[in-house]
C-alpha positions as CSV (number, residue, x, y, z in Angstrom):
1,X,0.1,-0.1,-0.1
2,X,1.1,3.4,-0.9
3,X,1.1,6.0,1.9
4,X,-0.7,9.4,1.5
5,X,2.9,11.0,2.1
6,X,4.4,9.6,-0.5
7,X,0.9,10.8,-2.9
8,X,1.4,14.1,-1.9
9,X,5.1,14.3,-2.2
10,X,4.9,12.6,-5.7
11,X,1.9,15.5,-6.6
12,X,4.4,18.4,-5.5
13,X,7.1,17.0,-7.7
14,X,4.6,16.2,-10.8
15,X,3.8,19.8,-10.5
16,X,6.9,21.8,-9.7
17,X,8.6,19.3,-12.3
18,X,11.8,20.5,-9.9
19,X,12.9,18.5,-6.8
20,X,14.2,21.9,-4.8
21,X,11.1,24.2,-5.8
22,X,9.1,20.8,-4.3
23,X,11.0,20.1,-1.5
24,X,10.5,23.7,-0.3
25,X,7.0,23.3,-1.3
26,X,6.9,20.4,1.3
27,X,8.7,22.2,4.2
28,X,11.4,19.8,3.8
29,X,14.7,18.9,2.4
30,X,15.9,18.4,-1.1
31,X,17.3,14.8,-0.8
32,X,15.1,12.9,1.9
33,X,12.5,13.5,-1.1
34,X,14.5,12.6,-3.7
35,X,14.5,9.1,-2.1
36,X,11.1,9.2,-0.9
37,X,10.7,9.0,-4.8
38,X,13.0,6.3,-5.3
39,X,11.5,4.1,-3.0
40,X,8.0,5.2,-4.4
41,X,9.2,4.0,-8.0
42,X,10.9,1.2,-6.5
43,X,7.3,0.1,-4.4
44,X,5.1,0.2,-7.6
45,X,7.7,-1.2,-10.2
46,X,7.9,1.3,-12.8
47,X,9.6,4.7,-13.3
48,X,7.6,7.9,-12.5
49,X,10.5,10.6,-13.3
50,X,12.6,11.3,-16.2
51,X,15.5,13.0,-14.3
52,X,19.0,14.4,-15.8
53,X,20.6,17.8,-14.9
54,X,18.5,20.2,-16.9
55,X,14.8,19.1,-16.1
56,X,12.6,16.5,-14.6
57,X,10.0,15.3,-16.6
58,X,6.8,12.8,-16.1
59,X,7.1,9.2,-17.9
60,X,3.8,7.9,-19.5
61,X,3.6,5.6,-16.7
62,X,3.7,8.8,-14.2
63,X,1.2,10.8,-16.1
64,X,-0.9,8.2,-15.5
65,X,-0.1,7.5,-11.9
66,X,-0.4,11.3,-11.1
67,X,-4.2,11.2,-12.3
68,X,-4.5,7.9,-9.6
69,X,-3.0,10.2,-6.9
70,X,-5.2,13.1,-7.6
71,X,-8.6,10.7,-7.0
72,X,-7.3,8.8,-4.6
73,X,-6.8,11.9,-2.1
74,X,-9.8,13.4,-3.3
75,X,-11.7,10.2,-2.6
76,X,-9.8,10.2,1.1
77,X,-10.4,14.0,1.8
78,X,-14.3,13.3,1.0
79,X,-14.6,10.5,2.8
80,X,-13.2,11.7,6.1
81,X,-15.6,14.9,5.8
82,X,-18.0,12.2,5.3
83,X,-17.3,10.7,8.4
84,X,-16.4,14.0,10.3
85,X,-20.6,14.9,8.9
86,X,-21.8,11.6,10.6
87,X,-19.6,11.7,13.7
88,X,-21.3,15.3,14.1
89,X,-24.6,14.3,13.7
90,X,-25.1,16.4,10.2
91,X,-24.9,12.9,7.4
92,X,-25.4,9.3,7.5
93,X,-28.3,6.6,7.6
94,X,-31.7,6.7,10.1
95,X,-34.1,4.7,10.1
96,X,-37.4,5.0,12.1
97,X,-40.1,2.7,12.2
98,X,-43.5,3.7,12.9
99,X,-47.1,2.5,13.2
100,X,-49.4,4.7,10.7
101,X,-48.6,8.5,11.4
102,X,-51.4,9.7,8.9
103,X,-53.2,10.5,11.6
104,X,-50.3,12.2,13.6
105,X,-49.6,16.1,12.0
106,X,-47.1,17.0,15.0
107,X,-44.8,14.0,14.5
108,X,-45.0,14.5,10.7
109,X,-44.5,18.0,10.8
110,X,-41.4,17.4,13.4
111,X,-39.9,14.8,10.3
112,X,-40.6,17.4,8.0
113,X,-38.1,19.7,10.3
114,X,-35.7,17.6,10.5
115,X,-35.6,16.7,7.0
116,X,-35.3,20.1,5.7
117,X,-32.3,21.0,9.0
118,X,-30.8,18.3,8.1
119,X,-31.1,17.4,4.0
120,X,-27.8,15.5,4.0
121,X,-29.0,13.2,6.2
122,X,-30.9,9.8,5.0
123,X,-33.6,9.3,6.6
124,X,-35.4,6.2,5.7
125,X,-39.1,5.5,7.5
126,X,-41.0,1.8,7.9
127,X,-44.4,1.5,8.6
128,X,-44.8,-2.6,10.6
129,X,-47.2,-3.2,14.2
130,X,-45.9,-1.8,17.5
131,X,-44.9,-5.9,18.1
132,X,-42.8,-6.2,15.1
133,X,-40.3,-2.7,15.6
134,X,-39.6,-4.1,19.0
135,X,-37.7,-7.1,17.2
136,X,-36.1,-4.4,14.5
137,X,-34.9,-2.5,17.0
138,X,-33.6,-5.4,19.1
139,X,-31.5,-6.1,15.9
140,X,-30.5,-3.0,14.5
141,X,-32.5,-2.9,11.6
142,X,-34.4,0.1,13.4
143,X,-32.9,3.3,15.0
144,X,-36.0,4.7,16.5
145,X,-39.5,3.8,16.6
146,X,-42.8,5.4,16.9
147,X,-45.5,2.7,18.5
148,X,-48.3,2.0,20.9
149,X,-47.3,1.4,25.1
150,X,-46.2,-2.2,24.9
151,X,-43.7,-4.4,27.0
152,X,-40.0,-3.7,26.0
153,X,-36.8,-5.0,26.7
154,X,-35.2,-3.1,30.1
155,X,-31.9,-2.4,26.8
156,X,-34.6,0.1,25.3
157,X,-35.3,3.6,26.3
158,X,-39.2,5.0,25.8
159,X,-40.6,8.1,25.6
160,X,-44.1,9.5,25.0
161,X,-44.6,11.8,22.5
162,X,-48.5,12.3,22.3
163,X,-51.6,10.7,23.7
164,X,-55.3,11.0,23.0
165,X,-58.6,9.6,24.7
166,X,-60.3,6.6,23.2
167,X,-63.6,7.3,22.0
168,X,-66.4,4.6,21.2
169,X,-66.7,4.4,17.2
170,X,-70.3,3.4,16.3
171,X,-72.6,3.5,13.2
172,X,-74.1,6.1,12.8
173,X,-78.0,5.0,13.0
174,X,-76.9,3.1,16.5
175,X,-79.8,4.3,19.0
176,X,-76.6,6.0,21.0
177,X,-75.7,8.2,18.6
178,X,-76.5,12.0,19.6
179,X,-76.4,11.0,23.0
180,X,-73.0,13.1,24.4
181,X,-70.5,11.1,26.6
182,X,-71.5,7.3,26.7
183,X,-71.6,4.8,29.4
184,X,-68.9,1.9,28.3
185,X,-70.7,-0.5,30.1
186,X,-74.4,0.1,28.1
187,X,-72.3,-1.8,25.2
188,X,-71.5,-4.8,26.6
189,X,-73.9,-6.7,24.6
190,X,-72.9,-5.3,21.4
191,X,-70.6,-6.7,18.7
192,X,-66.8,-5.5,18.7
193,X,-63.9,-5.4,15.8
194,X,-60.6,-5.3,17.0
195,X,-57.0,-5.1,16.0
196,X,-55.3,-8.4,16.6
197,X,-53.2,-8.8,19.6
198,X,-50.4,-10.1,18.0
199,X,-49.6,-7.2,16.1
200,X,-49.7,-4.6,19.1
201,X,-50.4,-6.6,22.6
202,X,-49.9,-3.4,24.9
203,X,-52.8,-1.1,22.5
204,X,-55.0,-4.6,23.1
205,X,-54.5,-5.2,26.8
206,X,-55.0,-1.6,27.1
207,X,-58.5,-1.8,25.3
208,X,-59.3,-5.0,27.5
209,X,-58.6,-3.4,30.9
210,X,-60.9,-0.7,29.5
211,X,-63.8,-2.6,28.6
212,X,-63.0,-5.6,31.9
213,X,-63.3,-2.1,33.9
214,X,-66.6,-1.6,32.8
215,X,-67.9,-5.1,33.8
216,X,-67.9,-7.2,30.6
217,X,-65.6,-9.0,28.4
218,X,-65.7,-7.8,24.6
219,X,-67.2,-9.9,22.5
220,X,-64.8,-9.7,19.4
221,X,-66.8,-10.8,15.8
222,X,-63.6,-9.7,13.4
223,X,-60.2,-8.5,13.6
224,X,-58.5,-5.8,11.2
225,X,-54.7,-4.9,11.4
226,X,-55.2,-1.5,10.1
227,X,-57.3,1.0,12.3
228,X,-58.6,2.9,8.9
229,X,-59.7,-1.0,8.2
230,X,-62.0,-1.3,11.4
231,X,-63.7,2.3,10.9
232,X,-64.8,0.3,7.0
233,X,-65.7,-2.4,9.0
234,X,-68.1,-0.3,11.7
235,X,-69.7,1.3,9.6
236,X,-70.0,-2.1,7.4
237,X,-71.9,-2.6,10.1
238,X,-69.9,-5.5,11.7
239,X,-69.5,-4.2,15.5
240,X,-68.6,-1.3,17.2
241,X,-64.6,-0.6,18.1
242,X,-62.7,1.5,20.7
243,X,-60.3,3.7,18.6
244,X,-58.3,6.8,18.9
245,X,-59.1,10.3,19.1
246,X,-57.1,10.7,16.2
247,X,-58.9,8.5,13.9
248,X,-62.2,11.0,14.5
249,X,-60.2,14.1,13.0
250,X,-59.1,12.6,10.2
251,X,-61.3,9.7,8.8
252,X,-64.0,11.6,7.1
253,X,-67.0,8.8,7.0
254,X,-70.8,9.9,6.4
255,X,-71.7,6.1,8.1
256,X,-69.4,6.5,11.4
257,X,-70.1,8.5,14.8
258,X,-67.2,9.1,16.8
259,X,-68.5,9.2,21.0
260,X,-66.5,10.6,24.0
261,X,-66.4,7.9,27.1
262,X,-67.8,9.0,30.6
263,X,-65.1,8.0,32.7
264,X,-64.0,4.1,34.3
265,X,-62.2,3.6,36.9
266,X,-58.8,5.0,36.3
267,X,-58.8,8.1,33.8
268,X,-55.4,6.6,32.1
269,X,-57.0,3.9,31.2
270,X,-59.5,5.7,28.3
271,X,-56.2,7.8,26.8
272,X,-53.8,6.3,24.7
273,X,-49.9,7.0,24.1
274,X,-48.1,7.1,21.3
275,X,-44.1,6.7,22.1
276,X,-40.8,7.0,20.9
277,X,-38.5,4.3,21.2
278,X,-34.4,3.6,21.2
279,X,-31.9,0.6,22.1
280,X,-30.3,2.3,25.2
281,X,-26.7,1.2,23.5
282,X,-27.0,3.0,19.9
283,X,-24.7,5.8,20.2
284,X,-25.1,7.3,17.3
285,X,-25.2,11.0,17.3
286,X,-27.7,11.2,14.7
287,X,-30.2,9.3,16.5
288,X,-29.2,12.0,19.6
289,X,-30.3,14.7,17.4
290,X,-33.1,13.1,16.5
291,X,-34.3,12.5,20.0
292,X,-33.8,16.2,20.8
293,X,-35.2,17.5,17.9
294,X,-38.8,15.5,18.5
295,X,-38.5,16.8,21.8
296,X,-38.2,20.6,21.0
297,X,-40.7,20.5,18.3
298,X,-43.2,18.2,20.9
299,X,-42.7,20.7,23.2
300,X,-44.4,23.6,21.3
301,X,-47.8,21.9,20.6
302,X,-50.2,22.6,22.6
303,X,-51.4,20.0,25.5
304,X,-53.1,18.2,22.6
305,X,-50.0,16.6,21.7
306,X,-46.6,15.8,23.3
307,X,-46.6,15.6,26.8
308,X,-43.0,14.6,27.3
309,X,-42.7,12.0,30.1
310,X,-39.7,10.3,30.6
311,X,-40.3,5.8,31.0
312,X,-37.2,4.0,31.4
313,X,-38.9,0.4,30.4
314,X,-39.2,-2.5,33.1
């Protein structure tokens, strides 16, 4: 391998075509420079310069190698600068996994601001269920995850970035529509539609706990992986559903009514959180900057979005 020092010395001689001037440019004596070029020629196995008492000229091989020397040093300098940017958290790749963010404008605003502030960062967003996101974090396939609350390993850290009320979605012709706040216990004999437990066990168990606190176990007749699909099932008469408030704000479905619930036991039972999770051992400066920017952005929102409570997972 040829050291960069030798490449720089070769370039100086090739540009000056004079060993004395090249040595002065490199702040070194001429004899060591001549010896260095000789060592380089010996290492390469071909002559770089034609030397005479009156002039120094590049050989054809020397001219070809000069282009290689320029390119090598340029690539090295570019690589060093990129590595410096990565170390400073202004370049690189960040993979974000998330539940559907279509209904969470505050988080989308934060992501837009992040891209605008750091245009040299490759931001990759992958949508997947919460349970799959935990696996992605553990395997290093995700740097940061936006998910519903669920049990996570001690090696992860979690921050709540949003919370919202749980509403009851009813077909528009249901007798309880327009009655104001509803008692969930009044719907114990109704058919329900749910998301599958395996895709989001924390979210699933919270809704189950809410029903159990109201005195019944929901009769689940149909499941769907996507929340907007649940809205469609409610509209089609498959059952009623417990859904986050964001669905009422985003889904304009004239066949579904979203109704608030009266308090049941612990008020926190009827509130859903969206959490930002990451692996404790991920020391990426880019991740640190991302978390900080999400925090700052969320702090600027009203109480509707982003109550920031640190929770180290247990």
